[in-house]
C-alpha positions as a printed NumPy array, in Angstrom:
array([[-38.235,  44.723, -76.469],
       [-34.592,  43.831, -75.874],
       [-33.942,  40.644, -73.956],
       [-32.653,  41.1  , -70.434],
       [-29.134,  40.079, -69.791],
       [-28.751,  37.392, -67.228],
       [-26.675,  38.317, -64.275],
       [-23.611,  36.19 , -63.881],
       [-23.734,  34.375, -60.576],
       [-20.436,  34.381, -58.737],
       [-19.409,  31.182, -57.04 ],
       [-19.227,  31.671, -53.278],
       [-16.123,  30.066, -51.819],
       [-16.733,  28.05 , -48.674],
       [-14.557,  28.837, -45.69 ],
       [-11.961,  26.09 , -45.104],
       [-12.749,  23.61 , -42.395],
       [-11.135,  24.212, -39.03 ],
       [ -7.743,  22.452, -38.926],
       [ -6.206,  20.955, -35.864],
       [ -2.695,  19.599, -35.714],
       [ -2.406,  15.804, -35.203],
       [ -1.356,  16.036, -31.61 ],
       [ -1.658,  12.286, -30.986],
       [  0.788,  11.406, -33.729],
       [  3.245,  14.016, -32.447],
       [  2.94 ,  12.825, -28.904],
       [  3.292,   9.141, -29.88 ],
       [  6.4  ,   9.87 , -31.967],
       [  8.062,  11.719, -29.094],
       [  6.997,   9.01 , -26.617],
       [  8.692,   6.361, -28.748],
       [ 11.827,   8.461, -29.259],
       [ 12.447,   9.058, -25.552],
       [ 11.028,   5.694, -24.334],
       [  8.031,   7.117, -22.392],
       [  4.639,   5.539, -22.582],
       [  1.434,   7.195, -21.195],
       [ -0.009,   5.603, -18.023],
       [ -3.668,   5.045, -17.346],
       [ -5.129,   6.892, -14.348],
       [ -8.306,   4.871, -14.294],
       [ -9.528,   4.629, -10.663],
       [-10.703,   1.028, -10.872],
       [ -7.397,  -0.029, -12.335],
       [ -5.584,   1.597,  -9.434],
       [ -7.699,  -0.16 ,  -6.802],
       [ -7.182,  -3.537,  -8.412],
       [ -3.443,  -3.096,  -8.482],
       [ -3.061,  -1.836,  -4.893],
       [ -1.566,  -3.998,  -2.185],
       [ -4.179,  -4.245,   0.508],
       [ -3.372,  -3.347,   4.175],
       [ -5.408,  -6.413,   5.243],
       [ -7.855,  -3.991,   6.927],
       [-11.138,  -3.09 ,   5.144],
       [-11.545,   0.184,   6.981],
       [ -7.91 ,   1.267,   6.327],
       [ -8.141,   0.4  ,   2.616],
       [-11.388,   2.343,   2.372],
       [ -9.895,   5.45 ,   3.966],
       [ -6.791,   5.539,   1.729],
       [ -8.425,   4.537,  -1.602],
       [ -7.542,   0.884,  -1.892],
       [ -4.337,   0.243,  -0.017],
       [ -0.697,   0.824,  -0.919],
       [ -0.53 ,   1.715,  -4.657],
       [  2.154,   0.6  ,  -7.11 ],
       [  4.789,   3.292,  -7.622],
       [  3.839,   5.044,  -4.356],
       [  5.821,   6.017,  -1.252],
       [  3.559,   5.453,   1.703],
       [  4.18 ,   6.539,   5.253],
       [  2.666,   5.471,   8.53 ],
       [  3.657,   7.39 ,  11.683],
       [  2.451,   8.046,  15.155],
       [  3.106,   7.415,  18.907],
       [  4.079,   4.02 ,  20.214],
       [  1.548,   1.128,  20.246],
       [ -0.531,   2.603,  17.457],
       [ -0.284,  -0.523,  15.251],
       [  2.207,   0.702,  12.662],
       [  4.337,  -2.502,  12.567],
       [  1.263,  -4.698,  12.756],
       [ -0.254,  -2.922,   9.726],
       [  2.95 ,  -3.571,   7.81 ],
       [  2.883,  -7.308,   8.719],
       [ -0.768,  -7.513,   7.73 ],
       [  0.097,  -5.997,   4.326],
       [  2.942,  -8.517,   3.881],
       [  0.388, -11.316,   4.343],
       [ -1.791,  -9.767,   1.646],
       [  1.185,  -9.381,  -0.697],
       [  1.989, -13.074,  -0.312],
       [ -1.589, -14.029,  -1.263],
       [ -1.173, -12.141,  -4.522],
       [  2.352, -13.422,  -5.215],
       [  3.968, -10.031,  -4.818],
       [  7.506, -10.051,  -3.341],
       [  8.001,  -8.293,  -0.068],
       [ 11.268,  -7.005,   1.321],
       [ 11.362,  -6.002,   4.989],
       [ 14.17 ,  -3.908,   6.539],
       [ 13.831,  -4.281,  10.33 ],
       [ 15.815,  -1.429,  11.859],
       [ 13.808,  -1.651,  15.079],
       [ 14.181,  -5.417,  15.611],
       [ 10.396,  -5.648,  15.936],
       [  9.746,  -8.754,  13.888],
       [  8.382, -11.722,  15.845],
       [  8.007, -14.853,  13.691],
       [  5.304, -16.22 ,  16.004],
       [  3.292, -12.984,  15.827],
       [  3.761, -12.7  ,  12.05 ],
       [  2.548, -16.242,  11.66 ],
       [ -0.666, -15.5  ,  13.565],
       [ -1.229, -12.436,  11.362],
       [ -1.106, -14.701,   8.324],
       [  2.419, -14.333,   6.926],
       [  3.75 , -17.565,   5.359],
       [  7.212, -17.837,   7.01 ],
       [  8.142, -21.06 ,   5.278],
       [ 11.559, -20.523,   3.661],
       [ 11.782, -16.862,   4.522],
       [ 13.986, -17.002,   7.647],
       [ 17.209, -18.902,   8.208],
       [ 16.383, -22.609,   8.279],
       [ 17.82 , -25.316,  10.342],
       [ 18.629, -28.778,   8.937],
       [ 15.208, -30.223,   9.715],
       [ 13.524, -27.355,   7.887],
       [ 15.766, -27.834,   4.888],
       [ 14.847, -31.544,   4.769],
       [ 11.181, -30.669,   5.006],
       [ 11.571, -28.268,   2.041],
       [ 13.095, -31.021,  -0.034],
       [ 10.39 , -33.516,   0.909],
       [  7.643, -31.035,  -0.046],
       [  9.272, -29.971,  -3.311],
       [ 10.067, -26.454,  -2.201],
       [ 12.159, -25.016,  -5.101],
       [ 10.986, -21.371,  -5.639],
       [ 12.799, -18.671,  -3.637],
       [ 10.981, -17.055,  -0.771],
       [  8.598, -14.204,  -1.596],
       [  9.557, -12.426,   1.602],
       [ 13.072, -11.209,   2.215],
       [ 13.85 , -10.194,   5.757],
       [ 16.925,  -8.027,   6.614],
       [ 18.129,  -6.443,   9.805],
       [ 20.688,  -3.877,   8.589],
       [ 22.853,  -1.954,  11.021],
       [ 22.951,   1.327,   9.055],
       [ 20.599,   3.469,   7.027],
       [ 22.93 ,   3.478,   4.051],
       [ 22.829,  -0.292,   3.731],
       [ 19.032,  -0.333,   3.334],
       [ 18.882,   2.672,   1.034],
       [ 21.675,   1.433,  -1.216],
       [ 20.113,  -2.003,  -1.393],
       [ 16.754,  -0.506,  -2.437],
       [ 18.379,   1.743,  -5.053],
       [ 20.319,  -1.062,  -6.631],
       [ 17.415,  -3.508,  -6.502],
       [ 15.188,  -0.972,  -8.181],
       [ 17.626,  -0.382, -11.01 ],
       [ 18.152,  -4.112, -11.528],
       [ 14.446,  -4.907, -12.049],
       [ 12.858,  -4.337, -15.464],
       [ 10.482,  -1.435, -15.991],
       [  6.793,  -2.188, -15.914],
       [  4.656,  -0.088, -18.222],
       [  1.181,   0.07 , -19.727],
       [  0.579,   0.195, -23.519],
       [ -2.883,  -0.042, -25.099],
       [ -4.501,  -1.218, -21.891],
       [ -1.969,  -4.061, -21.493],
       [  0.834,  -4.206, -18.928],
       [  4.372,  -5.179, -19.97 ],
       [  7.739,  -5.804, -18.413],
       [ 10.238,  -3.667, -20.376],
       [ 13.756,  -5.19 , -20.611],
       [ 15.787,  -2.075, -21.502],
       [ 19.152,  -2.747, -23.111],
       [ 18.119,  -6.185, -24.282],
       [ 17.775,  -7.089, -28.019],
       [ 15.168,  -9.347, -29.491],
       [ 17.941, -11.791, -30.392],
       [ 19.058, -11.976, -26.743],
       [ 15.447, -12.39 , -25.62 ],
       [ 14.948, -15.307, -28.006],
       [ 18.12 , -16.947, -26.797],
       [ 16.852, -16.754, -23.203],
       [ 13.327, -18.005, -24.223],
       [ 11.713, -14.729, -22.967],
       [  8.161, -14.597, -24.387],
       [  8.233, -10.992, -25.628],
       [  5.669,  -9.337, -27.943],
       [  7.485,  -8.51 , -31.204],
       [  4.769,  -6.148, -32.486],
       [  4.716,  -3.987, -29.362],
       [  8.473,  -4.179, -29.069],
       [  8.718,  -2.844, -32.581],
       [  6.119,  -0.123, -32.049],
       [  7.59 ,   1.182, -28.815],
       [ 11.213,   0.984, -29.949],
       [ 12.863,   0.827, -26.558],
       [ 14.004,  -2.533, -25.162],
       [ 12.053,  -5.772, -25.242],
       [  8.325,  -5.752, -24.144],
       [  7.106,  -8.854, -22.321],
       [  3.372,  -9.176, -21.477],
       [  2.577,  -8.973, -17.79 ],
       [ -0.524, -10.357, -15.985],
       [ -1.58 ,  -6.947, -14.603],
       [ -0.202,  -3.68 , -13.194],
       [  0.422,  -4.925,  -9.662],
       [  3.66 ,  -3.894,  -7.959],
       [  6.782,  -5.901,  -8.75 ],
       [  7.793,  -5.7  ,  -5.052],
       [  6.736,  -3.959,  -1.843],
       [  9.555,  -2.681,   0.346],
       [  8.95 ,  -2.011,   4.063],
       [ 11.213,  -0.042,   6.408],
       [ 10.472,  -0.262,  10.129],
       [ 11.289,   2.453,  11.08 ],
       [ 12.77 ,   5.665,   9.811],
       [ 13.477,   6.875,  13.351],
       [ 15.516,   3.711,  14.049],
       [ 17.738,   4.069,  11.019],
       [ 21.256,   5.071,  12.078],
       [ 23.563,   6.779,   9.541],
       [ 27.077,   5.27 ,   9.261],
       [ 28.592,   8.488,  10.718],
       [ 26.809,   7.788,  13.961],
       [ 27.955,   4.228,  14.475],
       [ 31.726,   4.653,  13.919],
       [ 31.864,   3.395,  10.349],
       [ 33.179,   6.691,   8.999],
       [ 35.904,   9.047,  10.109],
       [ 35.068,  11.133,  13.164],
       [ 35.652,  14.402,  11.287],
       [ 32.685,  13.574,   9.048],
       [ 30.437,  14.031,  12.095],
       [ 31.288,  17.694,  12.724],
       [ 30.558,  19.469,  15.982],
       [ 26.968,  20.709,  16.029],
       [ 25.7  ,  18.144,  13.571],
       [ 23.034,  16.342,  15.529],
       [ 21.625,  12.87 ,  14.944],
       [ 18.436,  14.158,  13.333],
       [ 20.377,  16.324,  10.897],
       [ 22.588,  13.378,   9.888],
       [ 19.504,  11.2  ,   9.281],
       [ 17.762,  13.889,   7.305],
       [ 20.865,  14.395,   5.115],
       [ 21.257,  10.653,   4.529],
       [ 17.608,  10.31 ,   3.478],
       [ 17.877,  13.368,   1.308],
       [ 20.919,  11.982,  -0.518],
       [ 19.213,   8.65 ,  -1.329],
       [ 15.456,   9.218,  -1.532],
       [ 15.439,  11.348,  -4.654],
       [ 16.979,   8.601,  -6.761],
       [ 14.701,   5.936,  -5.277],
       [ 11.406,   7.767,  -5.609],
       [ 12.142,   8.918,  -9.187],
       [ 12.388,   5.259, -10.308],
       [  9.472,   3.862,  -8.359],
       [  6.717,   4.633, -10.921],
       [  8.467,   3.05 , -13.892],
       [  9.518,   0.072, -11.826],
       [  6.079,  -0.302, -10.139],
       [  7.712,  -0.613,  -6.72 ],
       [  5.818,   0.3  ,  -3.538],
       [  7.749,   1.677,  -0.579],
       [  6.075,   1.604,   2.883],
       [  7.82 ,   3.122,   5.885],
       [  6.895,   3.519,   9.534],
       [  8.014,   6.483,  11.605],
       [  7.751,   7.65 ,  15.194],
       [  6.04 ,  10.767,  16.529],
       [  8.064,  12.827,  18.969],
       [  7.802,  16.145,  20.762],
       [ 10.387,  18.844,  21.091],
       [ 11.069,  19.687,  24.717],
       [ 10.566,  23.218,  25.941],
       [  8.381,  24.433,  23.035],
       [  5.989,  27.093,  24.261],
       [  4.427,  28.331,  21.034],
       [  3.445,  26.254,  18.009],
       [  3.172,  22.532,  17.572],
       [  5.948,  20.715,  19.394],
       [  5.308,  17.431,  17.574],
       [  7.526,  16.202,  14.746],
       [  8.465,  13.009,  12.872],
       [ 12.209,  12.309,  12.406],
       [ 13.633,  12.375,   8.908],
       [ 13.351,  16.043,   7.945],
       [ 11.253,  17.922,   5.414],
       [ 12.577,  15.947,   2.493],
       [ 10.957,  12.82 ,   3.856],
       [  7.578,  14.537,   4.398],
       [  7.612,  16.036,   0.864],
       [  8.517,  12.658,  -0.688],
       [  5.521,  10.856,   0.715],
       [  2.705,  10.195,  -1.789],
       [  0.459,   9.066,   1.053],
       [  0.802,   9.519,   4.77 ],
       [ -1.303,   8.165,   7.63 ],
       [ -1.081,   9.006,  11.319],
       [ -1.945,   6.096,  13.625],
       [ -2.741,   6.915,  17.216],
       [ -3.73 ,   4.598,  20.049],
       [ -7.049,   5.722,  21.588],
       [ -9.323,   4.695,  24.466],
       [-12.381,   2.635,  23.43 ],
       [-14.637,   4.933,  21.446],
       [-18.206,   5.899,  22.481],
       [-20.444,   2.856,  22.548],
       [-17.529,   0.402,  23.1  ],
       [-16.868,  -0.537,  26.721],
       [-13.417,  -0.662,  28.221],
       [-11.108,   0.822,  30.864],
       [ -7.464,   2.011,  30.641],
       [ -7.486,   1.815,  26.869],
       [ -8.265,  -1.943,  26.835],
       [-11.556,  -3.581,  25.902],
       [-12.56 ,  -7.076,  27.063],
       [-15.21 ,  -9.296,  25.36 ],
       [-16.382, -12.822,  25.631],
       [-14.999, -15.153,  22.97 ],
       [-17.329, -15.92 ,  20.042],
       [-17.902, -19.414,  21.325],
       [-18.519, -18.254,  24.941],
       [-15.299, -19.874,  26.195],
       [-12.939, -17.319,  27.728],
       [-12.201, -13.675,  27.126],
       [-10.65 , -11.667,  24.255],
       [ -8.786,  -8.402,  24.881],
       [ -8.309,  -5.483,  22.468],
       [ -6.878,  -1.961,  22.044],
       [ -8.069,   0.729,  19.637],
       [ -6.345,   3.118,  17.192],
       [ -7.613,   5.861,  14.963],
       [ -6.125,   6.295,  11.537],
       [ -6.1  ,   9.713,   9.879],
       [ -5.058,  10.155,   6.189],
       [ -3.018,  13.357,   6.296],
       [ -1.71 ,  13.307,   2.724],
       [ -2.91 ,  11.444,  -0.342],
       [ -2.032,  11.799,  -4.056],
       [ -4.368,   8.829,  -4.889],
       [ -7.556,   9.62 ,  -2.941],
       [ -9.217,  12.212,  -0.797],
       [ -7.052,  13.19 ,   2.18 ],
       [ -8.259,  13.676,   5.806],
       [-10.257,  10.487,   5.908],
       [-10.65 ,   8.706,   9.214],
       [-10.871,   4.985,  10.085],
       [-10.936,   3.093,  13.423],
       [ -9.037,  -0.148,  14.031],
       [ -9.236,  -2.6  ,  16.917],
       [ -6.103,  -4.652,  17.644],
       [ -6.671,  -8.165,  19.03 ],
       [ -3.691,  -8.807,  21.349],
       [ -5.09 , -11.595,  23.54 ],
       [ -7.443, -14.479,  22.562],
       [ -8.686, -16.606,  25.543],
       [ -5.436, -16.163,  27.429],
       [ -3.246, -16.841,  24.408],
       [ -1.519, -14.256,  22.147],
       [ -3.986, -12.764,  19.688],
       [ -3.713, -12.533,  15.87 ],
       [ -3.232,  -8.759,  15.83 ],
       [ -5.966,  -7.825,  13.358],
       [ -9.5  ,  -8.053,  14.702],
       [-11.65 ,  -9.074,  11.636],
       [-14.934,  -8.64 ,  13.607],
       [-14.531,  -4.869,  14.365],
       [-12.953,  -4.281,  10.887],
       [-15.943,  -5.873,   9.138],
       [-18.336,  -3.961,  11.376],
       [-16.552,  -0.708,  10.451],
       [-16.593,  -1.407,   6.742],
       [-20.34 ,  -2.087,   6.777],
       [-20.946,   1.086,   8.826],
       [-18.693,   3.28 ,   6.606],
       [-20.494,   2.038,   3.451],
       [-23.993,   2.5  ,   4.877],
       [-24.758,  -1.234,   4.98 ],
       [-25.306,  -1.504,   8.722],
       [-28.266,  -0.334,  10.701],
       [-29.173,  -0.684,  14.438],
       [-32.598,  -1.289,  16.056],
       [-32.427,  -1.829,  19.806],
       [-29.902,  -4.561,  20.399],
       [-30.015,  -5.844,  16.895],
       [-27.776,  -4.95 ,  13.94 ],
       [-29.226,  -5.06 ,  10.464],
       [-26.693,  -6.216,   7.818],
       [-27.657,  -4.941,   4.384],
       [-24.814,  -6.335,   2.293],
       [-26.318,  -7.792,  -0.897],
       [-26.637, -11.577,  -0.534],
       [-25.92 , -11.439,   3.224],
       [-28.938,  -9.562,   4.651],
       [-29.713, -10.573,   8.174],
       [-30.501,  -9.341,  11.723],
       [-28.011, -10.21 ,  14.508],
       [-27.028,  -9.058,  17.97 ],
       [-23.424,  -8.217,  18.822],
       [-22.583, -11.849,  19.805],
       [-24.217, -13.092,  16.66 ],
       [-22.176, -10.623,  14.517],
       [-18.937, -11.886,  16.163],
       [-19.845, -15.506,  15.463],
       [-20.836, -14.657,  11.886],
       [-17.258, -13.509,  11.242],
       [-15.211, -15.917,  13.41 ],
       [-17.16 , -19.161,  13.445],
       [-15.342, -21.566,  11.009],
       [-18.71 , -23.021,   9.974],
       [-19.501, -19.681,   8.186],
       [-16.291, -19.994,   6.107],
       [-15.605, -16.247,   6.422],
       [-18.316, -15.574,   3.885],
       [-19.348, -12.134,   5.151],
       [-15.836, -10.721,   5.256],
       [-14.932, -12.085,   1.863],
       [-18.052, -10.56 ,   0.335],
       [-16.932,  -7.202,   1.774],
       [-13.473,  -7.612,   0.118],
       [-15.085,  -8.5  ,  -3.21 ],
       [-17.408,  -5.568,  -3.083],
       [-14.561,  -3.146,  -2.411],
       [-12.311,  -4.565,  -5.124],
       [-15.118,  -4.201,  -7.686],
       [-15.612,  -0.546,  -6.767],
       [-19.073,  -0.74 ,  -5.373],
       [-17.763,  -0.395,  -1.836],
       [-16.142,   2.954,  -2.644],
       [-19.263,   4.226,  -4.352],
       [-21.232,   3.422,  -1.219],
       [-18.57 ,   5.062,   0.945],
       [-18.809,   8.291,  -1.105],
       [-22.596,   8.342,  -0.689],
       [-22.598,   7.665,   3.051],
       [-22.083,  10.606,   5.527],
       [-19.059,   9.932,   7.757],
       [-19.02 ,  11.074,  11.327],
       [-15.531,   9.833,  12.186],
       [-16.89 ,   7.743,  15.069],
       [-16.63 ,   3.974,  15.564]])
């Protein structure tokens, strides 16, 4: 019997593995060639780098405060607290060592009021001879971290901001570290000026000199109070009369001025890590029968340029809070005298950082036992934060505080003393700030149903 022939087994070729282009390498190469570095969008990083408004409830409603590289607007009718909120934010900027630049077109700044809000005025306004001697005696050498200006035209403020922004270094993130980027400077020049740059990162990024920064906080916060009070030069006789043509109204001139300057300012804000905060008025068009008669001066360009916008409106005391004619009166925490307050409601109308259409209540403390008040009421603000984060309950006349480490039962007078009594060292309010900065406050806020009431 003939032997069977073995069948020749053919080798089966395996299909080639799926191939994907090395997108990261391509992206990195292009980033280096054009001088662009990707930016982290991590939420916790954003909150840590925000400039606080000084109000827990306000920060909670807008996602942390005024973010670096953001254009933030506050508008509303008179006496809503817009200027006070700006002053409160300046005080918070000073605590973090962030420069503040304030353009006062309304002439609203009151050094006494600002001091009560918490702004350190030392060295920030024009000093007399005695103040200069006091500075020398106390070793004051650093420049003021608050610059106050009262310009007479819109162009002066806008040109100042534009030139300032282009004079500061860029501030960018690379491999989870923040750096000042000195474009146009060589390593040799940096060494000659004793600038502590990172040679490895400078070599890898290929554009300018990269100097390590502490974090991603804003380089400066610029405040304009207010847009409506800004007067274009054509309106105040600083230009030829024929430049203010017949039929060109004041609002059109302001809108055109803002449109000409804002595009260049907002385009540089992200790379420079500048924050711009403006206030604006709320007005009504006379004789409007159909549609919304309300508007804010500045035109559509201004509205579209905002990254975040909040409407602040004075309100009567909300349900559960006594008061008449829009004013509430309470006994001082120590039982000596009376305190007087007004209320405002804040509505987030636009937000590129957080969920829009959030609501917060604020109580403004304008009189303390017959003397001028400090503006911000920490008692009501702390109460609102605990309520908005689900850490406050009520049983009869008692409030249950459920903030970890500060659990207790108090009545309304006890709650006020808990916040204001110097013996308590502001422990409850500081614990609220810490909780929010660490992100736990926002998580609790998300998980707590909000009714919009105070």
